[in-house]
C-alpha positions in Angstrom: 0.0 0.0 0.0 1.2 3.5 -0.8 0.0 7.0 0.1 1.0 9.4 -2.6 0.7 13.1 -3.4 -1.2 13.5 -6.6 -2.5 16.4 -8.7 -6.1 16.9 -9.6 -9.4 16.0 -7.9 -7.8 13.2 -5.8 -5.0 15.2 -4.3 -4.1 12.6 -1.7 -4.8 9.0 -2.4 -4.2 5.5 -1.2 -3.1 3.0 -3.8 -3.7 -0.7 -3.3 -2.1 -3.2 -5.8 -4.5 -6.0 -6.6 -4.8 -9.1 -8.7 -7.6 -9.0 -11.2 -9.9 -11.9 -12.2 -13.4 -13.0 -12.4 -15.7 -14.7 -9.8 -17.7 -16.8 -12.3 -19.0 -14.0 -14.5 -18.2 -10.9 -12.4 -14.9 -9.0 -12.5 -13.2 -8.7 -9.1 -10.1 -7.4 -7.4 -8.1 -9.6 -5.0 -5.9 -8.0 -2.5 -4.7 -7.4 1.1 -5.1 -4.3 3.3 -5.1 -3.4 7.0 -8.4 -4.0 8.7 -8.7 -0.4 9.8 -8.4 0.8 6.3 -11.0 -1.5 5.0 -13.2 -0.5 7.9 -12.7 3.2 7.2 -13.8 3.0 3.5 -16.6 0.4 3.8 -20.1 0.2 5.2 -22.8 -2.3 5.9 -26.0 -1.5 4.0 -28.4 -2.4 6.9 -32.1 -2.4 6.0 -33.8 0.7 7.4 -37.4 -0.4 7.9 -38.6 3.1 8.1 -37.4 4.2 4.7 -37.1 0.8 2.9 -33.5 1.5 2.0 -30.7 -1.1 2.5 -31.0 -4.9 2.7 -28.7 -6.3 5.3 -29.3 -7.7 8.8 -29.1 -5.8 12.0 -25.5 -5.4 13.4 -24.8 -8.0 16.1 -22.1 -6.4 18.3 -21.4 -9.7 20.2 -20.8 -11.5 17.0 -18.3 -8.8 15.9 -16.6 -8.8 19.2 -16.1 -12.5 19.1 -14.4 -12.2 15.7 -12.2 -9.4 17.0 -11.0 -11.6 19.9 -10.4 -14.5 17.5 -8.5 -12.6 14.8 -6.0 -11.2 17.3 -4.9 -14.7 18.3 -1.7 -16.4 17.1 -2.5 -18.5 14.1 -5.8 -16.9 13.3 -7.0 -16.5 9.7 -10.1 -15.7 7.7 -11.4 -16.2 4.2 -11.4 -13.0 2.0 -13.8 -10.3 3.0 -16.3 -9.6 0.2 -16.8 -6.0 -0.8 -18.3 -4.0 -3.7 -17.1 -0.7 -5.1 -20.4 1.1 -5.5 -20.6 2.6 -9.0 -22.4 5.8 -7.8 -19.8 6.6 -5.2 -17.0 9.1 -6.0 -13.4 9.0 -4.8 -12.2 5.7 -6.3 -10.9 4.4 -9.6 -9.2 1.2 -10.9 -6.3 1.3 -13.3 -4.9 -1.7 -15.0 -1.1 -1.8 -14.6 -0.2 -5.1 -16.2 -1.5 -8.6 -17.0 -3.7 -9.7 -14.1 -2.7 -6.7 -12.1 -4.6 -3.4 -11.2 -4.2 -0.5 -8.9 -7.2 0.6 -6.8 -6.9 4.3 -6.0 -9.0 5.7 -3.1 -9.0 9.4 -2.2 -8.2 9.9 1.5 -11.5 11.8 1.9 -13.5 9.4 -0.2 -15.7 8.2 2.7 -17.7 4.9 2.6 -17.3 3.8 -1.0 -17.3 0.0 -0.6 -20.4 -2.0 0.6 -19.6 -4.9 2.9 -21.3 -7.6 0.9 -20.2 -10.4 3.2 -18.0 -9.1 6.1 -20.2 -6.9 8.2 -19.5 -8.7 11.4 -15.9 -9.4 10.7 -15.1 -5.8 10.1 -17.5 -4.3 12.6 -15.1 -4.0 15.5 -11.7 -3.7 13.7 -11.6 0.0 13.1 -8.3 0.4 15.1 -6.4 -2.7 14.0 -3.5 -2.9 11.5 -4.0 -6.6 11.0 -3.7 -7.5 7.3 -6.8 -9.1 5.8 -7.5 -10.5 2.4 -10.4 -9.1 0.4 -12.3 -9.8 -2.8 -13.9 -6.7 -4.2 -16.5 -6.5 -6.9 -16.2 -3.5 -9.2 -19.3 -1.6 -9.8 -22.1 -4.0 -9.0 -25.5 -2.4 -9.0 -27.5 -2.4 -5.8 -29.8 -5.1 -7.1 -26.8 -7.2 -8.3 -25.1 -6.7 -4.9 -28.3 -7.8 -3.1 -28.5 -10.9 -5.2 -24.9 -11.8 -4.3 -25.6 -11.1 -0.6 -28.8 -13.2 -0.6 -27.2 -16.1 -2.3 -24.2 -16.2 0.0 -26.2 -15.8 3.2 -29.5 -17.6 2.4 -28.5 -20.4 4.8 -26.4 -18.3 7.2 -27.1 -18.6 10.9 -28.5 -15.4 12.2 -29.9 -14.1 8.9 -33.7 -13.9 9.5 -36.1 -15.5 7.2 -38.0 -12.3 7.1 -35.0 -10.5 5.7 -34.7 -13.1 3.0 -38.4 -12.6 2.2 -37.7 -8.9 1.9 -34.9 -9.7 -0.6 -37.3 -11.8 -2.6 -39.7 -8.9 -2.7 -37.1 -6.6 -4.2 -35.7 -9.1 -6.6 -39.0 -10.4 -8.0 -39.9 -9.2 -11.4 -43.6 -9.1 -10.6 -44.1 -9.6 -6.9 -47.9 -9.6 -6.9 -47.8 -12.5 -9.4 -44.6 -14.3 -8.3 -45.0 -14.1 -4.5 -48.5 -12.8 -3.7 -48.2 -13.8 0.0 -45.2 -11.5 0.4 -46.9 -8.8 -1.7 -49.9 -8.8 0.7 -47.8 -9.0 3.9 -45.7 -6.0 2.9 -48.8 -4.1 2.0 -50.1 -4.8 5.5 -46.9 -3.4 6.9 -46.9 -0.3 4.7 -50.5 0.7 4.5 -51.4 3.5 7.0 -54.9 2.1 7.2 -53.6 -1.3 8.3 -53.4 -2.1 12.0 -50.1 -3.8 11.1 -48.5 -0.7 9.7 -44.9 -0.6 10.8 -45.6 -3.5 13.1 -43.9 -6.4 11.2 -40.3 -7.2 11.8 -38.5 -7.3 8.5 -35.1 -8.2 10.0 -33.6 -4.7 9.7 -33.4 -1.7 11.9 -36.1 0.9 12.8 -36.6 3.9 14.9 -40.4 3.7 14.9 -42.9 0.9 15.7 -40.6 -0.5 18.4 -43.2 -2.8 19.8 -43.0 -5.2 16.8 -45.8 -7.8 17.0 -44.8 -10.4 14.4 -42.3 -11.1 11.7 -42.8 -10.7 8.0 -42.1 -14.5 7.6 -44.9 -15.4 10.0 -47.4 -13.1 8.3 -46.6 -14.2 4.7 -46.8 -17.9 5.7 -50.2 -17.3 7.4 -51.4 -15.4 4.3 -50.3 -18.3 2.1 -52.5 -20.6 4.1 -55.4 -18.2 3.5 -54.7 -18.1 -0.2 -54.5 -21.9 -0.5 -57.8 -22.3 1.5 -59.8 -19.7 -0.3 -58.3 -20.0 -3.8 -59.2 -16.3 -4.0 -56.6 -15.5 -6.6 -58.4 -17.7 -9.1 -61.2 -15.0 -9.3 -59.7 -11.8 -7.8 -56.6 -9.7 -8.4 -53.8 -9.7 -5.8 -54.7 -6.1 -5.1 -58.3 -6.9 -4.4 -57.3 -9.8 -2.1 -54.9 -7.5 -0.4 -57.7 -5.1 0.5 -59.8 -8.0 1.8 -57.0 -9.1 4.1 -56.4 -5.6 5.3 -60.2 -5.3 6.0 -60.1 -8.5 8.0 -57.3 -7.3 10.3 -58.9 -3.9 10.7 -62.0 -5.7 11.9 -60.0 -7.8 14.4 -58.4 -4.6 15.9 -61.9 -3.0 16.0 -63.8 -5.9 17.6 -61.0 -6.7 20.1 -59.4 -3.4 20.9 -58.2 -4.3 24.4 -56.6 -7.5 23.2 -55.0 -5.9 20.2 -53.5 -3.0 22.2 -51.9 -5.4 24.8 -50.0 -7.8 22.5 -47.8 -9.2 25.4 -50.9 -10.4 27.2 -52.8 -11.8 24.3 -52.0 -14.1 21.4 -53.7 -12.1 18.5 -50.4 -11.0 17.1 -48.2 -13.9 18.2 -47.4 -16.6 15.7 -50.1 -19.0 16.7 -52.7 -16.2 16.7 -51.7 -14.9 13.3 -51.9 -18.3 11.7 -55.2 -19.2 13.5 -56.9 -15.9 12.6 -55.9 -16.1 9.0 -57.5 -19.6 8.9 -60.6 -18.0 10.4 -60.5 -15.3 7.8 -60.5 -18.0 5.2 -63.6 -19.5 6.8 -65.4 -16.2 6.7 -64.3 -15.6 3.1 -65.5 -19.0 2.0 -68.9 -18.6 3.8 -69.6 -15.3 2.1 -72.5 -15.3 -0.3 -71.9 -14.5 -3.9 -71.7 -10.7 -4.4 -71.1 -10.0 -0.7 -68.9 -7.0 0.0 -66.0 -8.4 1.9 -65.1 -5.1 3.6 -64.4 -4.1 7.2 -68.1 -4.1 8.0 -68.6 -7.6 6.9 -65.8 -8.9 9.0 -66.7 -6.8 12.0 -70.2 -8.3 12.0 -69.0 -11.8 11.6 -66.3 -11.5 14.3 -68.6 -9.8 16.7 -70.8 -12.9 16.8 -68.2 -15.0 18.5 -64.8 -13.2 19.2 -65.9 -12.0 22.6 -66.5 -15.6 23.8 -62.9 -16.6 23.1 -60.1 -16.3 25.7 -57.3 -14.7 23.7 -55.0 -14.3 26.7 -51.6 -15.9 27.0 -52.6 -17.4 30.3 -55.9 -19.1 29.2 -56.9 -21.9 26.8 -54.4 -20.9 24.2 -51.4 -20.7 26.5 -48.2 -22.4 25.3 -49.5 -23.5 21.9 -46.9 -23.5 19.2 -45.9 -25.2 15.9 -48.3 -26.6 13.4 -50.0 -28.8 16.0 -50.6 -25.8 18.2 -52.0 -23.8 15.4 -54.4 -26.6 14.5 -55.5 -26.9 18.1 -56.1 -23.1 18.3 -58.1 -23.1 15.1 -60.2 -26.0 16.3 -60.9 -24.2 19.6 -61.9 -21.0 17.8 -64.2 -22.9 15.4 -65.9 -24.8 18.2 -66.4 -21.7 20.2 -67.9 -20.0 17.2 -70.2 -22.9 16.6 -71.4 -22.8 20.3 -72.0 -19.1 20.0 -74.1 -19.6 17.0 -76.2 -22.3 18.6 -76.7 -20.1 21.7 -78.1 -17.3 19.5 -80.4 -19.7 17.6 -81.7 -21.3 20.8 -82.3 -17.9 22.4 -84.1 -16.8 19.3 
């Protein structure tokens, strides 16, 4: 590595001599640099759930501290850190200097020009270390291409949430409503200001709002998939129309059971078993609707009001401790039986 005085826009620069090659079909640079230098000029593009920008998992400080302790030990080593020189960032350029060789020039004031495609936790706590680390750097991947690489590398990684992978699928899909309607609907629930789930689904990133997250994106999209399979609603309706029906159902749940909805820690409505069970009940109500019925908030409010009050939704009652597919099936059966008894009570009193 050299620090040279240059003329022009990049008056002071760092030069890194690298080998050039391809990783399958993508041009890359291979080189070595001090950890603190790589840390200084790189960043983790963590998903900001408030703005929808970014795509990576939340930073895990303990994970990063563990790597710091390890890498300082005698005999420690690591596979190359994977980076990407963002094409829209200024302050860097690559110059070929011979067969298989290139020089990466970085302006001292360039800022964060390299995305940490696969090294967020390895670099996270190394800002003060001179330890030499190997790196492989893509040159100019677009954000979408970078996300594809990250998702492929980390799809089976421990600690990468399924909800974040679903978020990646949503951004990489050509036609999300057609290709993954369950994610399309779940994301709409999370983004629609009229939805009681607005900013309440955990996408696997970071957020400064909606801190009392109620369920994960993965839980919701899987529950919606059960609803779609049971109702076959997409055979006759557009994904957008089905989305509005699902939003209307959840608005009705929050309206009919306001106390239970507003205290999620004490009730199961927004926990995994509750989300799955209620989407199954939503499918029942959908399938029972007469042809031409308006499946809006009012429809679901009226149907839920007939039986929802008779169910103990608390985490200490009949539904306590239920989990997994067996627990969901038991919860659905309990709700259906309670609904049936409520209907018979009304008929006998009539």
